[in-house]
C-alpha positions as CSV (number, residue, x, y, z in Angstrom):
1,M,102.4,63.7,99.9
2,L,99.4,65.5,101.1
3,D,97.7,68.2,99.0
4,K,98.0,71.7,100.5
5,S,94.2,71.8,101.2
6,E,94.0,68.2,102.3
7,S,93.3,67.4,106.0
8,F,94.2,64.3,108.0
9,V,93.6,62.8,111.4
10,T,96.4,62.1,113.8
11,E,96.9,58.9,115.8
12,D,95.3,60.6,118.9
13,G,92.2,61.6,116.9
14,R,93.0,65.3,116.2
15,T,92.2,66.8,112.8
16,I,95.0,68.7,111.1
17,G,93.8,70.9,108.2
18,G,95.2,72.4,105.1
19,V,98.3,74.7,104.9
20,V,97.9,78.0,106.7
21,M,101.4,79.4,106.1
22,E,104.1,78.4,103.7
23,M,107.7,79.4,103.6
24,Q,109.0,79.2,100.0
25,N,112.8,79.2,99.5
26,I,113.4,81.7,102.3
27,T,116.9,83.2,102.4
28,L,117.7,85.9,105.1
29,R,121.0,87.8,105.3
30,F,122.5,90.2,107.7
31,G,125.2,91.9,105.7
32,G,127.5,89.1,104.7
33,V,126.1,86.6,107.2
34,V,123.5,84.2,105.9
35,A,121.1,83.4,108.8
36,I,118.7,81.3,106.7
37,S,119.6,79.6,103.4
38,D,116.9,78.5,100.9
39,I,114.5,76.9,103.4
40,S,111.0,75.8,102.6
41,F,108.3,74.3,104.9
42,D,104.7,74.8,105.8
43,I,102.4,75.1,108.8
44,R,99.0,73.4,108.8
45,E,95.8,74.4,110.5
46,G,95.4,73.0,114.0
47,E,98.9,71.5,114.3
48,I,101.7,72.0,116.7
49,R,104.7,72.7,114.5
50,A,108.2,72.7,116.1
51,I,111.3,74.4,114.8
52,I,114.4,73.0,116.4
53,G,118.2,73.0,115.9
54,P,121.5,73.7,117.8
55,N,122.4,77.2,119.0
56,G,123.0,79.5,116.0
57,A,120.9,77.4,113.6
58,G,118.7,80.3,112.7
59,K,115.6,79.3,114.5
60,S,114.8,82.7,116.0
61,S,115.4,84.4,112.7
62,M,113.0,82.0,111.1
63,L,110.3,82.8,113.7
64,N,110.9,86.5,113.1
65,V,110.3,85.8,109.4
66,I,107.1,83.9,110.2
67,S,105.9,86.8,112.4
68,G,106.7,89.4,109.8
69,F,109.4,91.1,111.8
70,Y,112.1,90.2,109.3
71,V,111.5,90.3,105.5
72,P,113.7,87.8,103.6
73,Q,115.9,88.9,100.7
74,E,114.9,85.9,98.7
75,G,111.8,83.7,98.7
76,Q,108.3,84.5,100.0
77,V,105.9,83.8,102.8
78,L,102.4,82.7,101.8
79,Y,99.6,83.2,104.3
80,H,96.3,81.4,103.4
81,G,97.7,80.9,99.9
82,K,98.5,84.6,99.2
83,P,101.9,86.3,99.2
84,R,102.3,88.3,102.4
85,P,103.7,91.9,101.8
86,Q,105.9,93.7,104.2
87,M,103.7,94.7,107.2
88,R,104.0,96.6,110.5
89,P,103.6,94.5,113.7
90,Y,100.1,95.7,114.3
91,E,99.1,94.6,110.8
92,V,100.5,91.1,111.4
93,A,98.5,91.0,114.7
94,R,95.3,91.9,112.8
95,Q,95.9,88.9,110.5
96,G,95.5,86.7,113.6
97,I,99.1,86.1,114.5
98,A,100.3,86.5,118.1
99,R,103.6,85.5,119.7
100,T,105.6,85.3,122.9
101,F,109.3,86.1,123.2
102,Q,112.5,84.3,124.3
103,N,113.2,87.2,126.6
104,I,110.0,88.1,128.5
105,A,108.5,91.3,127.2
106,L,106.0,92.4,129.8
107,F,105.2,95.7,131.5
108,E,106.9,95.1,134.8
109,G,105.1,98.0,136.7
110,M,101.6,96.9,135.6
111,S,99.4,94.2,137.1
112,V,98.9,90.8,135.5
113,L,95.4,91.9,134.5
114,D,96.6,95.1,132.9
115,N,99.3,93.2,131.0
116,V,96.9,90.7,129.7
117,M,94.5,93.5,128.7
118,T,97.2,94.9,126.3
119,G,96.7,91.8,124.2
120,R,93.2,93.2,123.3
121,L,94.5,96.5,121.7
122,N,93.8,95.4,118.2
123,H,90.2,94.6,119.2
124,M,89.6,98.2,120.5
125,K,87.7,100.2,117.9
126,S,86.2,103.0,119.9
127,N,87.9,106.4,119.7
128,V,89.2,108.6,122.5
129,F,86.0,110.6,122.9
130,Q,83.9,107.4,123.2
131,Q,86.3,106.0,125.7
132,A,86.2,109.3,127.7
133,W,82.4,109.2,127.8
134,W,82.5,105.4,128.4
135,K,79.0,104.7,127.2
136,G,77.6,102.7,124.3
137,T,80.3,101.4,122.0
138,A,83.2,101.9,124.4
139,E,81.4,100.3,127.3
140,A,80.3,97.3,125.3
141,E,83.8,96.9,123.9
142,E,85.3,97.1,127.4
143,V,83.0,94.4,128.7
144,K,83.8,92.1,125.8
145,N,87.5,92.6,126.2
146,R,87.3,92.0,130.0
147,E,85.4,88.7,129.3
148,V,88.1,87.4,127.0
149,V,90.9,88.4,129.3
150,E,89.3,86.9,132.4
151,R,88.7,83.7,130.5
152,M,92.4,83.5,129.6
153,I,93.4,84.2,133.2
154,D,91.1,81.4,134.4
155,F,92.3,79.1,131.6
156,L,96.0,79.5,132.6
157,E,95.2,79.3,136.3
158,I,96.6,82.7,137.3
159,Q,93.5,84.1,139.0
160,H,95.4,84.4,142.3
161,I,97.9,86.8,140.9
162,R,95.6,88.9,138.6
163,K,96.1,92.1,140.6
164,T,99.8,91.5,141.4
165,P,102.5,93.7,139.7
166,V,104.4,91.6,137.2
167,S,107.7,92.7,138.7
168,R,106.9,90.7,141.8
169,L,106.3,87.4,140.0
170,P,108.8,84.5,139.6
171,Y,110.0,83.7,136.2
172,G,107.7,80.7,135.5
173,L,104.6,82.8,136.2
174,K,105.8,85.6,134.0
175,K,106.0,83.2,131.1
176,R,102.4,82.2,131.8
177,V,101.3,85.8,131.9
178,E,103.0,86.4,128.6
179,L,101.1,83.4,127.1
180,A,97.9,84.8,128.5
181,R,98.5,88.1,126.8
182,A,99.1,86.5,123.5
183,L,96.0,84.3,123.8
184,S,93.9,87.3,124.7
185,A,94.4,88.5,121.1
186,E,92.4,85.3,120.1
187,P,95.0,84.4,117.4
188,S,94.5,81.7,114.8
189,L,98.3,81.2,114.7
190,L,100.4,81.4,117.9
191,L,104.2,81.7,117.8
192,L,106.1,80.6,120.9
193,D,109.8,81.5,121.2
194,E,111.3,79.0,123.7
195,P,108.3,78.8,126.0
196,M,110.1,76.5,128.4
197,A,113.4,78.4,128.6
198,G,114.6,78.8,132.2
199,M,111.9,76.7,133.7
200,N,112.2,73.8,136.2
201,V,110.7,70.4,135.5
202,E,107.4,71.2,137.2
203,E,107.0,74.5,135.4
204,K,107.8,72.8,132.0
205,E,105.1,70.2,132.7
206,D,102.5,72.9,133.4
207,M,103.5,74.9,130.3
208,S,103.3,71.7,128.1
209,R,99.9,71.0,129.4
210,F,98.7,74.5,128.7
211,I,100.1,74.4,125.2
212,L,98.3,71.2,124.5
213,D,95.1,72.6,126.0
214,V,95.3,75.8,123.9
215,N,95.6,73.7,120.7
216,D,92.8,71.3,121.8
217,E,90.3,73.7,123.3
218,F,90.7,76.8,121.0
219,G,91.9,74.9,117.9
220,T,94.9,77.3,117.7
221,T,97.7,76.5,115.3
222,I,101.0,76.7,117.1
223,A,104.5,77.1,115.8
224,L,107.2,76.9,118.5
225,I,111.0,77.0,119.0
226,E,112.2,74.9,121.9
227,H,115.6,73.4,123.0
228,D,114.1,70.7,125.3
229,M,113.9,67.7,122.9
230,G,111.7,65.7,125.2
231,V,109.1,68.5,125.2
232,V,109.4,68.8,121.4
233,M,108.9,65.1,120.8
234,D,105.9,64.9,123.2
235,L,104.1,68.1,121.9
236,S,104.7,68.3,118.2
237,D,102.8,66.9,115.3
238,R,105.7,67.8,112.9
239,V,109.2,69.1,113.3
240,V,111.5,71.1,111.0
241,V,115.2,70.9,111.9
242,M,117.7,73.7,111.1
243,D,121.5,73.7,111.3
244,Y,123.7,76.7,110.3
245,G,120.7,78.3,108.5
246,R,119.9,75.2,106.4
247,K,117.0,72.7,106.7
248,I,118.3,69.3,107.5
249,G,115.1,67.5,108.5
250,D,111.4,67.8,108.3
251,G,108.7,65.3,109.4
252,T,107.0,63.6,112.3
253,P,108.9,63.4,115.6
254,D,109.8,59.8,114.9
255,E,111.1,60.6,111.5
256,V,113.2,63.4,112.8
257,R,114.5,61.4,115.7
258,N,115.8,58.8,113.3
259,N,117.3,61.2,110.8
260,Q,121.0,60.7,110.6
261,D,121.7,64.4,109.7
262,V,119.7,65.5,112.7
263,I,121.6,63.0,115.0
264,D,124.9,64.3,113.6
265,A,124.0,68.0,114.1
266,Y,123.0,67.4,117.8
267,L,126.0,65.2,118.5
268,G,128.4,67.6,116.7
269,V,129.5,64.9,114.2
270,S,131.2,66.3,111.1
271,H,131.7,64.7,107.7
272,D,134.8,65.3,105.6
């Protein structure tokens, strides 16, 4: 068992650092419905951590706990070793956490460039008078933000649609724009809610490549929910498996793949 601060090197030569975020005995209820029941696991610096499970397992609820959108009734979330209090979404973003959504949440009437620029809102410090004058601090801030955004647009290979209204884009490109917006916030922890949902094989291959490149080039820690088991097993360093709000598996892809409880959950096998 690794110490929380201990790092290790993966088989492909990547370094995984100490624990960034830790879920301790998380229980989340909606009235009489228990969405998450006493689940504990951690996310380490620089890893790709997958959360999987059948439909209704509680995966999205867990991602919402990680992102700070839901506050559990029991247990606590530790971020960099400290209990995280209840926070507003912008406060979570300022802690270096960004996310994408299962249902695409973009501004349809705005261009790709303008959508990606919204990811820089927490980095805008100048006031309305400085922005109106657009000199000094405001101008320097705008230049810096534009540099970051253009880098993400180039990185995700969407230069050709940068001025195109999002409403005119196919689904796969919208997913890529949403990823660009999240990355423009320069997060240390990136949360991806079913990034491959609704994509064809070619689009999944592209998105998988981009996720690996984000992790490799920027060193971004990634936690993702995904139903495509092939994608999960290829991308992830570690996988936590949920079923009916409980944790039934946690380990490397190989360990999870050979876990009988996980096999039973996906095959629908019940035990008397």
